[in-house]
DSSP file (Angstrom, degrees, kcal/mol; ACC not computed):
  #  RESIDUE AA STRUCTURE BP1 BP2  ACC     N-H-->O    O-->H-N    N-H-->O    O-->H-N    TCO  KAPPA ALPHA  PHI   PSI    X-CA   Y-CA   Z-CA
    1    1 A M     >        0   0    0      0, 0.0     4,-1.6     0, 0.0     5,-0.2   0.000 360.0 360.0 360.0 -29.0  166.4   87.9  110.1
    2    2 A I  H  >  +     0   0    0      1,-0.2     4,-2.4     2,-0.2     5,-0.2   0.885 360.0  55.1 -67.6 -36.9  163.2   88.6  112.2
    3    3 A G  H  > S+     0   0    0      1,-0.2     4,-2.1     2,-0.2    -1,-0.2   0.894 105.4  52.0 -61.4 -38.3  163.8   92.3  111.7
    4    4 A A  H  > S+     0   0    0      1,-0.2     4,-1.6     2,-0.2    -1,-0.2   0.908 108.9  49.4 -62.1 -40.6  163.8   91.8  108.0
    5    5 A L  H  X S+     0   0    0     -4,-1.6     4,-1.6     1,-0.2    -2,-0.2   0.899 107.9  54.3 -63.0 -43.8  160.5   89.9  108.2
    6    6 A L  H  < S+     0   0    0     -4,-2.4     3,-0.3     1,-0.2    -1,-0.2   0.923 105.4  53.2 -60.7 -41.5  159.0   92.7  110.3
    7    7 A L  H >< S+     0   0    0     -4,-2.1     3,-0.9     1,-0.2    -1,-0.2   0.915 112.9  45.1 -61.7 -39.0  159.9   95.3  107.6
    8    8 A L  H 3< S+     0   0    0     -4,-1.6     3,-0.5     1,-0.2    -1,-0.2   0.687 102.2  66.7 -76.4 -15.6  158.1   93.1  105.0
    9    9 A A  T 3<  +     0   0    0     -4,-1.6     3,-0.3    -3,-0.3    -1,-0.2   0.347  64.6 110.4 -82.7   3.5  155.1   92.6  107.2
   10   10 A G  S <  S+     0   0    0     -3,-0.9     2,-0.6     1,-0.3    -1,-0.2   0.841  88.4  28.2 -55.7 -41.8  154.0   96.2  107.2
   11   11 A D  S >  S-     0   0    0     -3,-0.5     3,-1.5     1,-0.1    -1,-0.3  -0.874  70.6-171.6-125.0  97.8  150.9   95.5  105.1
   12   12 A V  T 3  S+     0   0    0     -2,-0.6    -1,-0.1    -3,-0.3    -2,-0.1   0.729  82.8  56.6 -60.9 -26.1  149.8   92.0  105.7
   13   13 A E  T 3  S+     0   0    0      2,-0.1     2,-0.4     0, 0.0    -1,-0.3   0.613  81.3 106.2 -85.5  -9.2  147.2   92.1  102.9
   14   14 A A    <   -     0   0    0     -3,-1.5     2,-0.5    72,-0.1    -3,-0.1  -0.521  62.6-146.7 -75.5 127.0  149.7   92.9  100.2
   15   15 A Q        -     0   0    0     -2,-0.4     2,-0.7    16,-0.1    72,-0.6  -0.796  10.2-140.6 -91.5 131.9  150.5   90.1   97.9
   16   16 A L  E     -A   86   0A   0     -2,-0.5    15,-3.3    70,-0.2    16,-0.6  -0.824  21.6-162.9 -98.6 114.1  154.1   90.2   96.7
   17   17 A L  E     -AB  85  30A   0     68,-4.0    68,-2.4    -2,-0.7     2,-0.5  -0.782   8.6-142.7-109.0 141.9  154.2   89.2   93.1
   18   18 A L  E     -AB  84  29A   0     11,-3.2    10,-3.4    -2,-0.4    11,-0.5  -0.862  18.5-179.0-107.2 129.4  157.3   88.1   91.1
   19   19 A Y  E     +AB  83  27A   0     64,-2.3    64,-2.7    -2,-0.5     2,-0.2  -0.974   6.5 177.3-125.8 140.6  157.8   89.1   87.5
   20   20 A G  E   > + B   0  26A   0      6,-2.8     6,-2.4    -2,-0.4     5,-0.5  -0.776  25.4  79.1-138.4-177.1  160.8   88.1   85.3
   21   21 A G  T > 5S-     0   0    0     59,-0.5     3,-1.2    50,-0.3    -2,-0.0  -0.220  91.5 -64.2  95.5 167.2  162.2   88.4   81.7
   22   22 A E  T 3 5S+     0   0    0      1,-0.3    -1,-0.2    -2,-0.1     0, 0.0   0.860 139.7  33.2 -49.0 -42.6  163.9   91.1   79.9
   23   23 A N  T 3 5S-     0   0    0     -3,-0.2    -1,-0.3    57,-0.0    -2,-0.1   0.242 107.6-118.3-103.1   6.5  160.7   93.3   80.2
   24   24 A S  T < 5S+     0   0    0     -3,-1.2    -3,-0.2    56,-0.1    -2,-0.1   0.902  80.2 123.8  58.8  37.0  159.6   92.0   83.5
   25   25 A D      < +     0   0    0     -5,-0.5     2,-0.7    -6,-0.1    -4,-0.2   0.446  38.9  91.7-113.3   0.0  156.4   90.9   81.8
   26   26 A Q  E    S-B   20   0A   0     -6,-2.4    -6,-2.8     2,-0.0     2,-0.2  -0.857  72.3-135.7 -99.8 113.3  156.5   87.1   82.7
   27   27 A F  E     +B   19   0A   0     -2,-0.7    -8,-0.2    -8,-0.2     3,-0.1  -0.467  24.0 178.8 -70.6 130.1  154.5   86.3   85.9
   28   28 A L  E     -     0   0A   0    -10,-3.4    29,-0.3     1,-0.4    -9,-0.2   0.204  48.0 -85.7-121.9  16.5  156.6   84.0   88.0
   29   29 A G  E     -B   18   0A   0    -11,-0.5   -11,-3.2    27,-0.1     2,-0.5  -0.385  46.2 -63.5 116.1 172.3  154.3   83.6   91.0
   30   30 A C  E     -Bc  17  40A   0      9,-3.1    11,-2.3   -13,-0.2    12,-0.4  -0.887  31.4-157.8-109.7 130.5  153.4   85.0   94.3
   31   31 A L  S    S+     0   0    0    -15,-3.3    -1,-0.1    -2,-0.5   -14,-0.1   0.842  89.0  29.4 -78.4 -35.7  156.0   85.1   97.1
   32   32 A N  S    S+     0   0    0    -16,-0.6    -1,-0.2     9,-0.0     2,-0.2   0.077  88.4 118.8-123.8  25.8  153.8   85.4  100.2
   33   33 A C  S    S-     0   0    0     -3,-0.4     9,-0.2   -17,-0.2     8,-0.1  -0.540  77.8 -73.1 -81.4 160.5  150.6   83.6   99.2
   34   34 A G    >   -     0   0    0     -2,-0.2     3,-1.5     1,-0.1     6,-0.2  -0.008  43.5-111.0 -52.1 152.7  149.4   80.6  101.0
   35   35 A L  T 3  S+     0   0    0      1,-0.3    -1,-0.1     7,-0.1     9,-0.1   0.798 117.4  42.6 -61.4 -25.9  151.3   77.3  100.5
   36   36 A V  T 3  S+     0   0    0      7,-0.1    -1,-0.3     8,-0.1     2,-0.1   0.508  84.7 115.6 -99.6  -2.0  148.4   75.7   98.7
   37   37 A E    X   -     0   0    0     -3,-1.5     3,-1.4     1,-0.1     6,-0.2  -0.409  69.6-130.5 -64.3 134.7  147.5   78.7   96.5
   38   38 A Q  T 3  S+     0   0    0      1,-0.2    10,-0.6    -2,-0.1    11,-0.2   0.868 106.2  49.9 -54.8 -38.5  148.0   77.9   92.8
   39   39 A E  T 3  S+     0   0    0      8,-0.1    -9,-3.1     7,-0.1    -1,-0.2   0.548  86.3 115.2 -78.7 -10.7  150.0   81.2   92.2
   40   40 A S  B X   -c   30   0A   0     -3,-1.4     3,-0.6   -11,-0.2     8,-0.4  -0.391  60.5-148.9 -72.3 138.0  152.4   80.6   95.2
   41   41 A V  T 3  S+     0   0    0    -11,-2.3    -1,-0.2     1,-0.2   -10,-0.1   0.534 101.9  59.4 -72.1  -8.9  156.1   80.1   94.6
   42   42 A C  T 3  S+     0   0    0    -12,-0.4     2,-1.3    -9,-0.2    -1,-0.2   0.599  77.7  98.1 -96.5 -12.9  155.9   77.9   97.7
   43   43 A N    X   -     0   0    0     -3,-0.6     3,-3.6    -6,-0.2     6,-0.6  -0.591  58.3-165.5 -75.3  86.5  153.3   75.5   96.3
   44   44 A E  T 3  S+     0   0    0     -2,-1.3     7,-0.3     1,-0.3    -1,-0.2   0.560  89.1  47.6 -59.6  -2.1  155.6   72.6   95.1
   45   45 A F  T 3  S+     0   0    0      5,-0.1    -1,-0.3     6,-0.1    -2,-0.1   0.488  98.5  88.1-111.0  -4.9  152.7   71.1   93.1
   46   46 A G  S <> S-     0   0    0     -3,-3.6     4,-1.7    -6,-0.2     3,-0.4  -0.396  92.2-105.0 -86.5 169.5  151.8   74.5   91.5
   47   47 A P  T  4 S+     0   0    0      0, 0.0     8,-0.3     0, 0.0    -8,-0.1   0.689 118.7  42.3 -69.0 -16.4  153.2   75.9   88.2
   48   48 A Y  T  4 S+     0   0    0    -10,-0.6     9,-0.5    -8,-0.4    10,-0.3   0.607 119.7  39.3-107.4 -13.4  155.4   78.5   90.1
   49   49 A G  T  4 S+     0   0    0     -6,-0.6     2,-0.2    -3,-0.4    -5,-0.1   0.551  89.7 103.6-113.2 -10.4  156.7   76.4   93.0
   50   50 A N    ><  -     0   0    0     -4,-1.7     3,-0.8    -7,-0.2     8,-0.2  -0.530  65.5-143.1 -73.6 133.6  157.3   73.1   91.1
   51   51 A E  T 3  S+     0   0    0     -7,-0.3     9,-0.2     1,-0.2    -1,-0.1   0.511 100.2  52.4 -78.2  -1.2  160.9   72.3   90.4
   52   52 A M  T 3  S+     0   0    0      7,-0.1    -1,-0.2     8,-0.1     2,-0.2   0.545  84.8 104.5-106.4  -8.1  159.9   70.9   87.1
   53   53 A S    X   -     0   0    0     -3,-0.8     3,-1.3    -7,-0.2     6,-0.2  -0.495  66.5-140.0 -76.8 136.3  157.9   73.8   85.8
   54   54 A Q  T 3  S+     0   0    0      1,-0.3    10,-0.4    -2,-0.2     9,-0.2   0.661 104.1  54.6 -68.2 -16.6  159.3   76.1   83.1
   55   55 A A  T 3  S+     0   0    0     -8,-0.3     2,-0.5     7,-0.1    -1,-0.3   0.258  91.1 101.7-100.3  16.0  157.8   79.1   84.8
   56   56 A S    X   -     0   0    0     -3,-1.3     3,-1.3     1,-0.1     8,-0.2  -0.824  61.9-152.5-105.0 136.8  159.4   78.3   88.1
   57   57 A I  T 3  S+     0   0    0     -9,-0.5    -1,-0.1    -2,-0.5    -8,-0.1   0.627  98.4  64.2 -75.4 -11.8  162.5   79.9   89.6
   58   58 A W  T 3  S+     0   0    0    -10,-0.3     2,-0.7    -8,-0.2    -1,-0.3   0.405  79.7  91.6 -89.0   4.1  163.1   76.6   91.4
   59   59 A N    X   -     0   0    0     -3,-1.3     3,-1.6    -6,-0.2     6,-0.5  -0.866  62.3-159.0-102.3 110.2  163.7   74.7   88.2
   60   60 A R  T 3  S+     0   0    0     -2,-0.7    -1,-0.1     1,-0.3     7,-0.1   0.709  90.8  53.7 -62.2 -20.1  167.4   74.7   87.4
   61   61 A L  T 3  S+     0   0    0      5,-0.1    -1,-0.3     4,-0.1     2,-0.1   0.607  92.5  89.6 -92.5 -13.4  166.8   73.9   83.7
   62   62 A S  S <> S-     0   0    0     -3,-1.6     4,-1.8    -6,-0.2     3,-0.5  -0.443  87.7-118.3 -81.8 160.4  164.4   76.8   83.2
   63   63 A R  T  4 S+     0   0    0      1,-0.2     8,-0.3    -9,-0.2    -1,-0.1   0.764 117.0  50.6 -70.8 -18.1  165.6   80.2   82.1
   64   64 A Y  T  4 S+     0   0    0    -10,-0.4    10,-0.3    -8,-0.2    -1,-0.2   0.676 118.3  35.5 -88.2 -19.3  164.2   81.5   85.4
   65   65 A G  T  4 S+     0   0    0     -6,-0.5     2,-0.6    -3,-0.5    -2,-0.2   0.496  89.7 104.0-110.1  -4.6  165.9   79.0   87.6
   66   66 A N    ><  -     0   0    0     -4,-1.8     3,-2.0     1,-0.1     6,-0.2  -0.689  64.6-144.3 -81.9 122.4  169.2   78.5   85.7
   67   67 A R  T 3  S+     0   0    0     -2,-0.6     9,-0.3     1,-0.3    -1,-0.1   0.586  98.6  56.2 -66.1  -7.4  172.0   80.2   87.5
   68   68 A N  T 3  S+     0   0    0      7,-0.1     2,-0.3     8,-0.1    -1,-0.3   0.496  85.1 100.4 -95.3  -8.0  173.7   81.1   84.1
   69   69 A S  S X  S-     0   0    0     -3,-2.0     3,-1.2    -7,-0.2     6,-0.2  -0.609  70.9-141.5 -82.8 139.8  170.5   82.9   82.8
   70   70 A R  T 3  S+     0   0    0     -2,-0.3    10,-2.1     1,-0.2    -1,-0.1   0.662 102.9  54.6 -69.6 -15.4  170.6   86.7   83.1
   71   71 A V  T 3  S+     0   0    0     -8,-0.3   -50,-0.3     8,-0.1    -1,-0.2   0.339  89.8 102.1 -97.5   3.1  166.9   86.7   84.0
   72   72 A S    X   -     0   0    0     -3,-1.2     3,-1.2    -6,-0.2     6,-0.2  -0.677  69.5-141.4 -92.4 142.5  167.4   84.3   86.9
   73   73 A P  T 3  S+     0   0    0      0, 0.0    24,-2.9     0, 0.0    25,-0.3   0.658 102.4  62.6 -64.7 -15.0  167.6   85.3   90.6
   74   74 A W  T 3  S+     0   0    0    -10,-0.3     2,-0.7    22,-0.2    -7,-0.1   0.501  74.7 102.7 -96.2  -4.7  170.4   82.8   91.0
   75   75 A N    X   -     0   0    0     -3,-1.2     3,-1.1    -6,-0.2    23,-0.3  -0.706  61.0-154.3 -81.1 120.9  172.8   84.5   88.6
   76   76 A R  T 3  S+     0   0    0     -2,-0.7    24,-0.4    -9,-0.3    -1,-0.2   0.614  96.8  28.2 -68.0 -14.1  175.4   86.3   90.8
   77   77 A I  T 3  S+     0   0    0     21,-0.1    -1,-0.3    22,-0.1    -2,-0.1   0.116  88.4 149.7-129.7  17.3  176.1   88.8   87.9
   78   78 A G    <   -     0   0    0     -3,-1.1    -8,-0.1    -6,-0.2    -7,-0.1  -0.204  34.7-158.9 -62.4 143.2  172.7   88.7   86.2
   79   79 A S  S    S+     0   0    0      1,-0.2    -1,-0.1    22,-0.0    -8,-0.1   0.606  83.7  35.9 -99.0 -11.8  171.6   91.9   84.5
   80   80 A S  S    S+     0   0    0    -10,-2.1   -59,-0.5    -8,-0.1    -1,-0.2  -0.350  75.2 169.7-139.6  56.1  167.8   91.4   84.4
   81   81 A P        -     0   0    0      0, 0.0    -9,-0.2     0, 0.0    15,-0.1  -0.179  45.4 -82.2 -67.7 164.5  166.7   89.5   87.6
   82   82 A P        -     0   0    0      0, 0.0    13,-2.6     0, 0.0     2,-0.3  -0.115  45.3-137.1 -60.0 160.9  162.9   89.2   88.5
   83   83 A I  E     -AD  19  94A   0    -64,-2.7   -64,-2.3    11,-0.2     2,-0.5  -0.852   3.8-134.2-119.1 159.6  161.2   92.1   90.3
   84   84 A V  E     +AD  18  93A   0      9,-2.7     8,-3.4    -2,-0.3     9,-0.6  -0.977  31.5 161.2-117.1 123.2  158.8   92.2   93.1
   85   85 A V  E     -AD  17  91A   0    -68,-2.4   -68,-4.0    -2,-0.5     6,-0.2  -0.910  34.9-119.3-131.5 162.3  155.6   94.3   93.0
   86   86 A E  E >   -A   16   0A   0      4,-2.0     3,-1.8    -2,-0.3   -70,-0.2  -0.535  36.9-107.1 -86.1 165.4  152.3   94.4   94.9
   87   87 A R  T 3  S+     0   0    0    -72,-0.6    -1,-0.1     1,-0.3   -71,-0.1   0.854 123.6  60.2 -62.7 -32.7  149.0   93.9   92.9
   88   88 A E  T 3  S-     0   0    0    -73,-0.2    -1,-0.3     1,-0.1   -74,-0.0   0.507 124.2-105.3 -78.7  -0.5  148.5   97.6   93.5
   89   89 A G    <   +     0   0    0     -3,-1.8     2,-0.1     1,-0.3    -2,-0.1   0.389  68.0 147.0  99.2  -4.4  151.7   98.4   91.6
   90   90 A N        -     0   0    0      1,-0.1    -4,-2.0    -5,-0.0     2,-0.5  -0.446  47.0-125.5 -66.1 135.3  154.1   99.3   94.6
   91   91 A D  E     -D   85   0A   0     -6,-0.2    -6,-0.2    -2,-0.1     3,-0.1  -0.731  27.1-178.2 -92.1 126.5  157.7   98.2   93.8
   92   92 A Y  E     -     0   0A   0     -8,-3.4    14,-0.3    -2,-0.5    -7,-0.2   0.384  46.8-119.5 -96.5  -4.1  159.6   95.9   96.3
   93   93 A G  E     -D   84   0A   0     -9,-0.6    -9,-2.7    11,-0.1    -1,-0.3  -0.523  49.5 -23.0  95.2-171.5  162.8   95.9   94.3
   94   94 A L  E     -D   83   0A   0    -11,-0.2     2,-0.6    -2,-0.2    13,-0.3  -0.442  45.4-143.1 -80.5 154.0  164.8   93.2   92.6
   95   95 A F        +     0   0    0    -13,-2.6     2,-0.3    -2,-0.1    -2,-0.1  -0.838  53.4 117.6-119.1  93.0  164.7   89.6   93.7
   96   96 A T        -     0   0    0     -2,-0.6    15,-0.3   -15,-0.1   -22,-0.2  -0.981  65.8-134.4-154.4 154.2  168.3   88.4   93.3
   97   97 A I  S    S+     0   0    0    -24,-2.9     2,-0.9    -2,-0.3   -23,-0.1   0.491  73.4 115.7 -89.2  -2.1  171.3   87.0   95.0
   98   98 A N    >>  -     0   0    0    -23,-0.3     4,-1.7   -25,-0.3     3,-1.3  -0.517  52.8-162.2 -67.5 106.3  173.4   89.4   93.1
   99   99 A R  T 34 S+     0   0    0     -2,-0.9    -1,-0.2     1,-0.3   -22,-0.1   0.741  85.8  54.9 -61.5 -27.4  174.9   91.7   95.8
  100  100 A S  T 34 S+     0   0    0    -24,-0.4    -1,-0.3     1,-0.1     3,-0.1   0.634 109.2  48.1 -83.7 -10.8  175.9   94.4   93.5
  101  101 A E  T <4 S+     0   0    0     -3,-1.3     2,-0.3     1,-0.3    -2,-0.2   0.878 118.3   5.2 -86.1 -42.6  172.3   94.8   92.1
  102  102 A E     <  -     0   0    0     -4,-1.7    -1,-0.3     1,-0.1    -9,-0.0  -0.980  34.1-176.9-149.9 148.1  170.1   94.9   95.1
  103  103 A N        +     0   0    0     -2,-0.3    -1,-0.1    -3,-0.1    -4,-0.1  -0.013  41.0 144.9-134.1  32.8  170.0   94.9   98.9
  104  104 A S     >  -     0   0    0    -10,-0.2     4,-2.4     1,-0.1     3,-0.2  -0.273  65.3-107.3 -63.3 158.9  166.3   94.8   99.4
  105  105 A Q  H  > S+     0   0    0      1,-0.2     4,-2.6     2,-0.2     5,-0.2   0.882 120.2  51.1 -55.1 -43.6  165.0   92.9  102.3
  106  106 A L  H  > S+     0   0    0    -14,-0.3     4,-1.9     1,-0.2    -1,-0.2   0.898 108.0  51.0 -65.6 -36.7  163.7   90.2  100.0
  107  107 A S  H  > S+     0   0    0    -13,-0.3     4,-3.1     2,-0.2    -2,-0.2   0.880 109.4  51.3 -62.7 -40.4  167.0   89.8   98.3
  108  108 A I  H  X S+     0   0    0     -4,-2.4     4,-2.1     2,-0.2    -2,-0.2   0.916 111.0  47.3 -60.9 -44.1  168.7   89.5  101.6
  109  109 A L  H  X S+     0   0    0     -4,-2.6     4,-2.3     2,-0.2    -1,-0.2   0.866 113.0  50.3 -59.6 -38.2  166.3   86.8  102.7
  110  110 A L  H  X S+     0   0    0     -4,-1.9     4,-3.0     2,-0.2     5,-0.2   0.941 109.7  49.7 -71.7 -47.6  166.8   85.1   99.3
  111  111 A R  H  X S+     0   0    0     -4,-3.1     4,-2.1   -15,-0.3    -1,-0.2   0.908 110.6  50.3 -55.8 -42.6  170.6   85.2   99.6
  112  112 A N  H  X S+     0   0    0     -4,-2.1     4,-2.7     2,-0.2    -1,-0.2   0.924 111.9  47.0 -59.1 -47.6  170.4   83.7  103.1
  113  113 A A  H  X S+     0   0    0     -4,-2.3     4,-2.4     1,-0.2    -2,-0.2   0.929 112.4  51.6 -58.0 -46.1  168.1   80.9  102.0
  114  114 A Y  H  <>S+     0   0    0     -4,-3.0     5,-2.1     1,-0.2    -1,-0.2   0.871 112.7  44.1 -63.2 -37.6  170.4   80.2   99.0
  115  115 A S  H ><5S+     0   0    0     -4,-2.1     3,-1.1    -5,-0.2    -1,-0.2   0.912 115.3  46.2 -75.8 -42.7  173.4   80.0  101.1
  116  116 A A  H 3<5S+     0   0    0     -4,-2.7    -2,-0.2     1,-0.2    -1,-0.2   0.743 110.1  55.4 -73.5 -22.9  171.9   77.9  103.9
  117  117 A G  T ><5S-     0   0    0     -4,-2.4     3,-2.0    -5,-0.2    -1,-0.2   0.341 108.5-126.0 -87.2   9.5  170.3   75.5  101.2
  118  118 A N  T < 5 -     0   0    0     -3,-1.1    -3,-0.2     1,-0.3    -2,-0.1   0.890  64.2 -59.6  47.7  46.5  173.8   75.0   99.7
  119  119 A N  T 3 <S+     0   0    0     -5,-2.1     2,-0.9     1,-0.2    -1,-0.3   0.514 101.9 134.0  62.4   5.7  172.5   76.0   96.2
  120  120 A D    <>  -     0   0    0     -3,-2.0     4,-2.4    -6,-0.2    -1,-0.2  -0.778  47.7-153.9 -84.2 112.8  170.0   73.2   96.2
  121  121 A L  H  > S+     0   0    0     -2,-0.9     4,-2.7     1,-0.2     5,-0.2   0.833  90.4  55.2 -66.0 -33.0  166.9   75.0   94.9
  122  122 A T  H  > S+     0   0    0      2,-0.2     4,-1.9     1,-0.2    -1,-0.2   0.929 113.9  42.5 -61.2 -45.3  164.4   72.6   96.5
  123  123 A R  H  > S+     0   0    0     -6,-0.2     4,-2.3     2,-0.2    -2,-0.2   0.838 113.1  52.0 -68.5 -32.0  166.1   73.3   99.8
  124  124 A V  H  X S+     0   0    0     -4,-2.4     4,-3.1    -7,-0.2     5,-0.2   0.895 109.2  50.4 -66.4 -39.2  166.3   77.0   99.2
  125  125 A R  H  X S+     0   0    0     -4,-2.7     4,-2.9     1,-0.2     5,-0.2   0.936 110.9  48.9 -69.1 -37.7  162.6   77.1   98.3
  126  126 A D  H  X S+     0   0    0     -4,-1.9     4,-1.2     1,-0.2    -1,-0.2   0.940 116.4  43.8 -67.5 -41.9  161.7   75.2  101.6
  127  127 A R  H  X S+     0   0    0     -4,-2.3     4,-0.6     1,-0.2     3,-0.3   0.927 115.7  47.0 -63.7 -46.9  164.0   77.7  103.6
  128  128 A F  H >< S+     0   0    0     -4,-3.1     3,-1.2     1,-0.2    -2,-0.2   0.911 111.8  49.1 -56.0 -47.2  162.7   80.7  101.8
  129  129 A C  H >< S+     0   0    0     -4,-2.9     3,-1.2     1,-0.3    -1,-0.2   0.719 100.0  65.5 -76.2 -20.5  159.1   79.8  102.1
  130  130 A R  H 3< S+     0   0    0     -4,-1.2    -1,-0.3    -3,-0.3    -2,-0.2   0.727  91.3  66.5 -66.0 -21.7  159.4   79.1  105.9
  131  131 A Q  T <<        0   0    0     -3,-1.2    -1,-0.2    -4,-0.6    -2,-0.2   0.576 360.0 360.0 -78.7  -5.2  160.1   82.7  106.4
  132  132 A F    <         0   0    0     -3,-1.2    -1,-0.2    -4,-0.1    -2,-0.2   0.378 360.0 360.0-110.7 360.0  156.6   83.8  105.3
């Protein structure tokens, strides 16, 4: 796992942004921003890190957090999972636990956190966010 983090840490300044929806046009938060930043998916009080927010991947009832939604990273066979890009536009691939879709370092980290968190999205968020 440390090796995976080192691969992601190549550009410390790069903010990794998550976009979802059929056209990848819905902003879903920043993956590696500080824990208290409003845009952070790790800020449990912000719109993208809160498990009650409709724009959060951590909300099981939202289209982005529901494991049966095709735009959710938690759908094992989802066809339109979120994507990760930098503000500069560099593509970091898909953000999904779907093994057949993606094997990016971020997806591997996500799958590991999902498995270790026993599918409880609050625990998954906490495990995933500790890696940054």
